[in-house]
N, C-alpha and C positions, 0 to 999 in steps of 0.2 A: 568509825562514823556514828553520828547521832541522827536518828530519824525524828522528824517532826511532822505528824499528819495535821491537816487543817492549817498548814503553814502560811497560806495566803489569807487566812481569816484573821479575826480580831485577836484572840489570845495567842494563837499559834505564831503570828507574825511578831508579836511583842516578845514572845519567848525566843524567837530567832535573834532579835535585837539583844536580848539579855545574854544569850550565848556568845554572840559576836563581841559584846562589851567585855566578856570574860576571856576573850582571845580564842574562842572556839569557832572555827570556820568549816570544819569537815562535817557539814550538815547536809542531809538529803531532805529536800522539801517534797512533801506528798500532799496533793490536793487535786481538785478539779480546777485547772488553770484557764478555763475558758472565759472568765469574766475579767475584762480589762480594768474595770474600776477596782475590783478586789485585788488584782495583781499589783496595784500601786503600793499595797502594803509591803511588798517584798523588793521594791526598787531600792537600790543602794545597800542591800543586804549581801553578806558574804556567805557562799554555800558551794557545795560540790556540784550538785545537779538537782533537777526537778524530775519527779516521777509521778505520772498520773495515778490517781487512787485506784482506778480500775485494773491497772496492771501491776500494782505494787507488790502483791503477794508472789507473783511470778518473779519479779525482780528480786524480792527478798530471798526466795529459794536459791537464786544464783549467787547472792552476795552476802548472805547472813554471817559468814565467818568474819566479815569486816565490820559488822555492826556491834557497837558497844551498848547502845541504849535506845529505847523507843519511847517517845512522848506521843501518845495517841490522843490528840486534842480535837481532831476533826469529827464532826457530827452534824446531823440535821437538828437545828435548835429552835425551829419555829413552834412556839407553844400554841399557835392558833391553827395549826395543821392537824386535822383529825383523821387522816388516812393512816391507819396503823401499819399498813403494809410498807409504807415509805420508811417508817421508823424501824420496822423489823429488819429491812434490808440495810439501811445506812448506819443505824446505831447498834441494834442488838446483834445481828448476825455478823456484821463486819467486825465488831469488837470481839466476838467469840473467835473468829478466825485469827485476829491479831493475838489474842491470848494464847491460843493453841500454837501458833507459830513461834511466839516468844518462849513458850514452855519447851517446845521441841528443840529450838536452837540455843536455849540457855541465855536469852537476852532479857535484861531487866526492863520493866514496863511501868509507866505511869499513864493512866487513862482518865478521861474527864467523865465524872458523874455529875450530879446536879442537885441543888437544893429543891428542885421541882419534885424530887422523889418524896418529900415530906408531905405533900398534899396540903390540906388545910391547917396542918400544924397541930392537930388535936392530940397527937402522940408525942409532941415536943420535937426538939431539934438535936437530939443526942445521937452521936455517930457510933454508938455501941452496936456491934455486929448483930446482937440478939434482936435489935429493934427492926432491922431491915426487912425481914419477911412479913412484918405486920403493917408496913407503911402502905398508904392508899393514895397514890398520886392522882391529880385531878385531870390530867390530859395525856394524850398518847406519848408526847415527848417525855414527860416524867415517868410514865409507865415503862417506856423502853429503857430508860436509864436504871430504874429500879430492878427490872427483870434481869439486866446484866449483872448488877451488884449481887442479886440473889444467886444467880448462876455461878459467879466467880467464887463465892464463899463455899460452894459445894465441891469445887474441883480439887482432886488429889494432885493432879499434875499442874504445876504452877511455874511461872517465871522464877528465876533465882531470887529476886525480890521485886515487889510490886506495890503500887499505891493507886487507889481510886479516890479521886477528890471531888467532893460535893461542892461545886462552885455556887456561891450565893449570888447576889446582884452585882456583877462585874461591870465596871465602866472604865473608860479611858481611851487613849489614842488608838487609831487604826480601826475604828468601827464605822467609818463613813459609808461603807457598802451595805450595811445591815438593814437599812430601810426601817420598817415598822418595828423590827426587833432590836434596833439600837437602844442604848441605855436612855433612861429618863433624863440624865444630864445632857446628852446630845440633843434630844428633842427640846428640852427647856431652853438650851442655848439658842437653837434655831428660832424659837418663838420670841425670846426676850430681846435678842440683839437685832435691831432693824438693819444693821449693816450687812447681815448675812445674805440678804437678797442679792447683793452685788459682789460677794466674796466667794461663796461656795459654788462649785460647778453645778450645771443644770441637773445632771443625773442624781447627785447627792440631794439636792433640794427637792426633786421629784419624789425620791424615796422617802424623804423626811416627812412628806405629807401623809403617809400611811398612818393609820391609827396604831399607836403603841399600847402595850398592855396596861400602862398606868397613866399615860398622858395623851391627850387627843390633839392631833395636828389638823386643825380645820382651815388653816390659812391656804390661800392659793399660792402657786409658785411665785416667789419674789415678794410675798406680802407678809413678812414678819412684822407683826403689829405691836410688839413689845409686851404682850400679855401671855403669861404662861397659864395653860389650862390643865388642871388636874381633875381626876375623876372624883366625883362626889362620893362620900361614904354612904353605903346602904346598910350599914350595921350600926345600931344605936350605941355600941360600945366605943366607937371611934368617931371623932369629929371629922368634918370635911378636911382632907389633907393631912389628917392625923394617922392615916394608915402607915404602918411601920415596915421598913425593910432593912436588911443588913447589906449595906452598900460597900463594896470593896474595890479598891483601885487596882487596875490591871498590873501595875508595877509591883504591888504586894503579891499578887498571884504568881507572877513569874519568879519572884524572889523565893517563894515557897517551893516552886517546881525545881529550881536550881538546888536548893537545900536538900530536897529529897533525893535528887539524882546522886548526890554525894554522900547521903546518909547511909544508904545500902543495908538497912535493917528495919525491923518493926513494920513489916508489910501489913497492909490492911486498907480499910476505907476510912477516910478522914473528911471532916468538914473543912471548908475554906471560905471563911468570912472574917469579919473583924471581931465578931462577938458583941457588937454594940449596934442595936437597931436605931434607925433615925426616921423621922417622918418625911413625907414628901414635901411638906411645907418647908421644913428645914433645908431640904435639898434645893428647892426652887429659890428660897431666899439666898442661899449660898451662891447660886449661879448669878443672881442679880448683883450680889456684892462683888463677885469676881469681875463683873462688867462695869462696876461703879455706877449702877443704875438703881433707882428706887424700886422696891418690889411691886409688881402688879400681877395678881393671881385671880383667876376665875375658876369656878367649878362647874363641871358638866356631868350629866348622868353617865355611869358606867354602862356600856352597851349591854343590852339584855342577854345577848348570846354568850357573854363571858361572865356575867354577874354572879352566877352560882359556882363559878370556878375561880373566884377571885381570892387571893391570899391577903388577909388584913395585917398579918404579922409574920415576919421571919427574923430569926436571930440565931446565928450559929453558936453551938457550944464548942468552944475552942480548946478545952482542957487537954484533949487527947493529943492534938498536934504539939501543944506546948510541953506535954509530958515527955516527948521524945527529943526535946532539945531545941525546938524552934523558939527563939526568944526575941527576934527583931521586932520592934514596935511597928504596928500598922499605921499608915497614913490616917490622920483624922479626916472626916468628910470635908471640912473646910479647906484644909491644906491640899487635899487631892483635887477637889473641884477647881480651886484657884489655879493650880498647876495645869490641869487639863484644859480649862477655858483659855487662860492667858498664854500658855505655852504651845497649844496645839490647835484648838478650835478657831480662835480668832484669825489665824493665818492659814488654816486648813493644812497643817503640817503633820508629819508622821513620826512615830517612834521607831 
C-alpha cells in the first residue's frame, strides 16, 4: 500500500491521479474529509480506503507491515495565518510523528517542505543542507516548515530513504477549494474571464473573492469584469507587475514525486521549482492569451499588513535534483497555463 496524506487537497489529489495513471490503485487516502467541496478532488479516483488524519497513526500501527511508501503532502498552508500553535500541531509535530513512525517501521518517506523557508531570499535559493539552519522565513507557515527541515537533518534514526521537497509556486487543476490561497493563475482566470460568473459553482466563486498573496480579488460574486488586478511594487528595484516567482505546474511536481519514489537513494532536502523565475505580468498576459482575450491589467497597493513580508523574487536552484538523474523538461509557463485554463478551468474539471 501507498499512503498519501493531504490526498483530498490540491497536490495530494493530483498525486493520486498520477499513481492511478501508472496503474497503482492500492492507495490509502489520509486527510480531513469533512469538506465536500474539497472531496470533489478525489471523485473518480481509485484507492483502497480513506483514513481520517486524526486516527491515522493508530491505523498505521496496526497496518504498517503492508505499507510500502508514504507521501506526506498534507499540511496547513495558509501564509496569512499567524497562530504559531496551529502550525506546531499540524505541520511540525505531525510531521515529526510521521518521520518517527516511518523510521520505526522501515517505510520510505517523502514530505512537503516549502520555498517559504527561504524568507526574503537574501541568502539565496540553494538547497544545500548547510544553508537550512541559517534561513529566516517571514511567516509562521515558513517557520514551521524550516523547523522540521532542521530537525530532520539532526536525526540519527531515519526512514530507509527520504526526501523533503521545497515546493515553489505550484499551480494547476484541483485547487478550486483553496480560496484566497489558490494560485495566481486561478485568481487571474476568475477575474479575466467574464464567463466564470455563470460557470463556476457559488462556493468556488465566493472563496475566490478572498485576497490572495499576489493578486487582489475585489469583484463581487458573479462580477468578473475582465480586469486582472496585481499588487503594485513597493520596491524601487521592481516595476509594477515585475515581481518574480518560480511558477511550477502541478503535473511537474507529481512527476518528480513519482521519480523519487522509484529512485530510492540520495536522501535529502531538494528544491522543486522550474529554475526559471517569471513576472506576474508574464503570468497575467499568458492567462489572457489562453482565453484569446486582450490583456487588461490594473495595479493596486499591496496590503500594509503583508507588505513587509512580501517576496519580490524566488527562483529555485535545481542543480541538485538534476544531479541525481531527474532530466524530464518542465512545462514552460505558457504551455502550462494554456493547458490549465483551457483543459480545466474553463469547464471546472478535475485532474
